Each structure stands twice: as C-alpha cells, then as structure tokens.
N, C-alpha and C positions, 0 to 999 in steps of 0.2 A: 831211916825211912827212905825207900827207893824212889817213891813218887809221892808228891804232896796231895794230888787229887785222890779223893776217897777217904782222906784222913779226917778225923773228927776235930772239933774245936780243942778239946784237951790234948790231942796228939799234935796239932799244929802249934799250940802254946808251948808244949814241951820241946818241940823242934826249935822254935825261935830262941828259947832259953839256952839250948845247946849252942846256938850261934852267938851267945852272949848279948842278946837283945832283951829288953824288958818284956814281961809276960803279955802286956796289952797288945803287942805286935801280933800275937796269935789271933786275936779277934779281927784285926785289920786284914791279916793274911786270909783268914776264913772268908771274910766279906768279898775280897777282891777275887778269890778263886771261884766262889760259888754264885755270887750275885753279879759280878762284873765279867766273869768268864775270861780272865787273862790267860795268855799263852806263855808269858815269861815273867819272872820276878822283877825284871827291869822295868816293867810297866807300872809297878806300884809306887806312885808318886809320893805317897805319905811316908815311905821308908826313907831313911837317911841315904843321901846320894852315894856316900862311900860304901855303905853296906850293900846297897843295890848292885854296885859294880862288883863287889866280892862274890855275890851269889847269882850273878846274871846268867851263868852257864848251868845253874842247878835246874835239872829237868823237873817241872811240876807234873809231867805225865800227859801232856796233850798230844794227840795224834795229828797227822797231816791229812788233809782232804786230798786224796789221790784222784778221785773222779766223782762227779755227781750227775745224776740224770733226773729230769723232772717230767712227770707224767701230765697229761692234759688236766687231770683233776687236782693238780697242785702237790701231789705226793712226790717226795724227793728221796731217791736212794743215794746214799753216800758209800763210797769205798774209802775206807780210812787206812792209811799206811801206819803201822805200828813201829816202835823203835827198832825192832829186829827185821823190818822189811816185810813182815807178813801183812796180808790184806784182810780186813774184816768189814762186814757190811752192817749198816744201820739204816732205818727208814723213818723219815718224818712224815706223819699223816695228819694234815690239817683238816679241820671242819669249822663250821660257824662258831661252835661253842668250846672247842678244845683243840689241843695239839698233842697227838699221841706219838710216842717214839717206840718203834719196834727194835728191841735191843738184842744184840748177839751176846752169847756167853762163852763161845768157843770159836777158834779159827777152824772152819769146817765142821763136820759132825760125824761121829762114829756110828750113828744108828742106821744109816744107809736105807732109809725108807724108800721104797721103790718109785714113788710118785714125786719125790722131792729133789729139786736141783742141787740143793746144798749137800745132801747125802751122797750125791754122785761124785762130788769132788774130794771125798775122803776127809780125814781128820788130821789136823796139824798139832794143836795144843789148846790148853785152857787159857782163857783170858784172865788177867790179873784184875784186882779190884779197880784200880785206876783206869784200866782200859774199858771197863764197862761203864763207869760213871762218866768218862770222857765223851761217850756217845751222846749222852743226854745234853751235856754242855755244848757239844758241836751243833746239835739240832737247834738249841736255843739261840746260839750265836748266829746261825744262818737265817733262821726265820725271824729273828728279833722279836721273839714272842716266848712267853713263859710256857714250858711244857706242863701239861696237866695230867697226862696218863702215860704209864709205862707198861709195855707188854714184852715179856721175855719170850719172844716168838721168832727171833732172828736165827742166825747160824748157831747150831750147837744144841746140846741137851743140858739144860740148866742144872739138873740134879746130879749130873756127873762132874759138876764144878760147883758143888753146893757151898763150900766155904767162901769162895770169892763172890758168888752170887749173893749170899746172905749179907756179907760185908757191904757189897754194893747197894743192896736194898736199904740197909741202915743209912748209908750216906745219902742216897737219893731221897730218903724220907727226912732225915734230920738236918742234913746240910743244904740240900737244894730246896727242900720244903714241899715235896709231893706226898700227899697222904697215902698211907699203906693200902687203903681200900681202893686206891686208883692204880695199884700195881698188880699185874697178873703174871704169874709164873706158870709157864706151859711145860709139860713133860709128856713123853711118850710112855712113861711108866718104867721105873727101875725098881726091882724088888726091894722092899724095905725102906726106900727113900721117902715115899710119901708119908709113911708113918713117922719118920724122923722129922720131916718138915712140920708136921702137926705139933711136935713138941716145942717149936719156936713161937707158936701162936702169933704169927706175923700180921694177921688181919688182911693179908693180901688175898687175891683170888687165885685159886688153883684151877688150872685148865689142863685136862688130860686128853691127849691126842688118841682118841679111840679108833676112829676111821673104819670100824667093822662091827658087825653085830654078832659075829661068832668067831671062834678060835681059828678055823680053817682059813677064812678070808683074811683075818688079821695077820696070820703068819705069812701069807702071800705078800701083803703090803709092807709089813714091818718085821724084818728078820729077827730082831731081838725078842719078839713075842713068843718064839719057840721056847724060851726059858722062863716065860712069865704068862701062865694061863690066864685067860680073860676073867674067869671067876675069881682068881686070886687077886688080880688087879682091882676088880670091882669091890671085893671085900675090904681091901686096904683103903679104897676111897670111902667106903661106908664108915670105916673107923676114923678116917680123917674128919668126916662130918660130925661124928659123935664127940670127938675130942675138941674140935674148934667151934662147932656150932655154925659153920659157914658151908654153904652149898658148894658143890663141885660143878664146874662147867666141863662138858664133854664136847670136844671138837670132833667133827665128823666130815671128812672130805667126801663129797659125792662124786663117784667115778662111774660114768655111763656103762651100764651092763656088768658092773663089778659088785657094787654095794648099794645101788640106788633103787631097787625095786620095793614094792609094798611089803613083800615078805621080810625083807631086811628091816624095814621100819617097825613092823610088828614084833620081830625078834628083839630089836633094840628096846622097844617099849616094855617088853617083858622083863628085861634085865633091870630097867630103871623104875619099875613100879614101886611106889612108896619111897623112892630115893629123893633126898633133898638135892636136886640137880637141875641143870639147864643144858639143853643140847644146842650147840652152835653149828649149824650146817654151813659148809664151805664148798660151793660149786667149784670144781677142779679148775685150776689155772694152768694152762698147757705149758710144757717145757719140751725142748727138742730132744732131751735125753730119754724120754719115756713115751710110750705109745698109748696113753690113756686119753679119753675124751671127756669133755664137759657134758653133763646131761642137759637135755632141753628143759624149758621152763615147765612144761606139763609134768615131766618126771619129778622135778624139784617140788612143784606144788603138791603132787600126789604124796611124796614122802612127808612133807610138812603136815598134810591133812591126816595121814595115818597116825602120826605122833600126837597131834592135837586131839584127835578122836579118843585117844587113850590117856588123855590128860597129862601128857608129857610137855613140859615147858620147852619151847623151841623157837629159834630165830634163824634167819639166813643172813650170813655175813655178806655185806656189800663189797664187791670187788673194788679194791683201790690200787692204783699204781701199775696197772697191767702193761701200759706202753713202756714203762721204764724197767720191766722185769723185776718190779719191786713188790708184786702181789704175793700172797701167802704161797709158799712152796717154790717160788721162783728165784730166791736169792742165790746168786752165784757171782764169783769174782770175774766177770767178763773182761775187765780191763786190768787184771792183776799183772799182766806182763808188759803193759804199755808204759 
C-alpha cells in the first residue's frame, strides 16, 4: 500500500498485520488518520515506541501546504505540494451551518474550457486516491472544524479519473464520515461516463457543466463538446435520472453577451422541460486569461425569470472567494513556482 490515507479499515488492519502488529492496531490507525488528522505515524502515541520509530518514515500520504490565501468572506484557497512536487488546489468554503471543500481530481485539466483559468494551464496527471482525500483532511485541520460538504469542482475533470475519484468518495463517506448525499461530482460531460457512474448508485449529486443552451455556443466555450452533441449529453443525463432516481444539477456560467439573453434561457428551458433537474446559474468570475465579462444584475434577473416562468427550478450561486482567486473558474497555481 503506497499511502495509508484513503485506505479502509480492513485495508489498514491488513497492513498492520503485515507489520507483525495485532489486528486491533488497524482500528487505532484508522482513528488517528481520519479523526485526528495526523501527518506522521510517529504521532500515534498509543503505538509501541519501538514500532513507531521503525515506521516513522512511512508516508501516510499527506501533502504540504505550499501557499494559502484567505478572502474577505473567509474562503481559503490552498495550494498543496504533492510528493512529486506538483501543485494542486483545494478550497475551504465556510458558512454559518457548514464547511464545504471544493476538491480537485487532477493536476490541471485537459478539457480547456475557454472561460476557465484551470483549463488554461494544461493537464499534468490524475490525482491518486490519497491525494484527493488529503485535501479534505487539510481543510479540516486548518479550519479546526468538521467538513460537511464535498464538491468535485476544483482542478480537473472527475470522470476522466473515475477510478480514483470513486475510491476517494468511498473513503470520504465511510472513513471521514461525510454522507454521500452531501457529495457532488461535477463533469463537463464525457461520452458514456455518466451512464457508467449511474451503475454505482452513489447517492451523490451529479452536476453537469452545461454553460450553453445550444451546440454552437457550447462548442465555442467547451472544445470537447465537438465530440459530444448536446442532445446526446442530455439523453445520457435523462438515463441517469431513470437509473438512479436522483435529479441532475446543470451548471450554467452566465457570460455577458454570449449566453445570457432571454432567448438562451427560453432555449435552455425547452431542453429541460419535464426533466428532473435543477439549474445552478453562476455569474462569470473574471480571469486575466480570458476576455469575458460578468453580466449585470438586470441581465441575471431576466435569465432567472425566464426559467422560472417556464417552471424550471433555478438558483444563482453566490460568489465566494473572489479576492483570493478561489471562486468558480478562477483556480490556478499562481504561486507554483515560488
């Protein structure tokens, strides 16, 4: 086992037995990793001193906090340095009733969405199971507060790293103790992958980054959409609803003069008529690498009204972390070289 974080209780029990320790040490190890958030096996005071010294250098899989930035609203963006020196980003988003972690699934992102800072930086590699779970433990450690919600909306396309993401979801649920209904997996849409996700019956929320009401605009914003027609994506989402009984959230970034007029709202409503879904509108968060603008409040309100008039469930996401470049679409490794 390369890293202990992300491992289940049976896996940890098997590992301690290979170290010629009694099986009950597995339960102790599990508690110290997930409840106490240790960074080294040397910290586990209930372990025999001699054995602790023998395994002190064994990596449990924690990353190093390379940099962190705090916005005025309390949102904290972390740049985490992994064991190979790569930098990944995660965001802790506090509110009165919960603490949400925006988790990355890849170093960089191969989807190259035109409005997204992460996509501008290219793709390096997939994250391993322990590197995903570690992000949650890091936020809990810094905030000194239990994480209640997880959104896979950080760097990367989760369904291009499905195996590690699914293993991480299991660990976040069973080991850290966050209910699956409080976990959201976001995807731009990879042919056939949403259907495969449905087979796992995760009870997590599926969020699909739609961002356009027609194929032409979607191809302009999302290069991969050329290989995945909008109608095919929506049909796969309908099948997901049929198989899981859970509604789909459609994320829609509002870009001034691009996809935010009433005609776009009406077109979107036609696609979603009779669909068990919810539209999450995201007013654009500016980045220096793209020349898009955030629509004014009148335009946003008009889009919402057009959807509500057609009985489409809709909400507007409150912008968090803007000053720390931690808002949706702004993630980038600004301090990666420092």
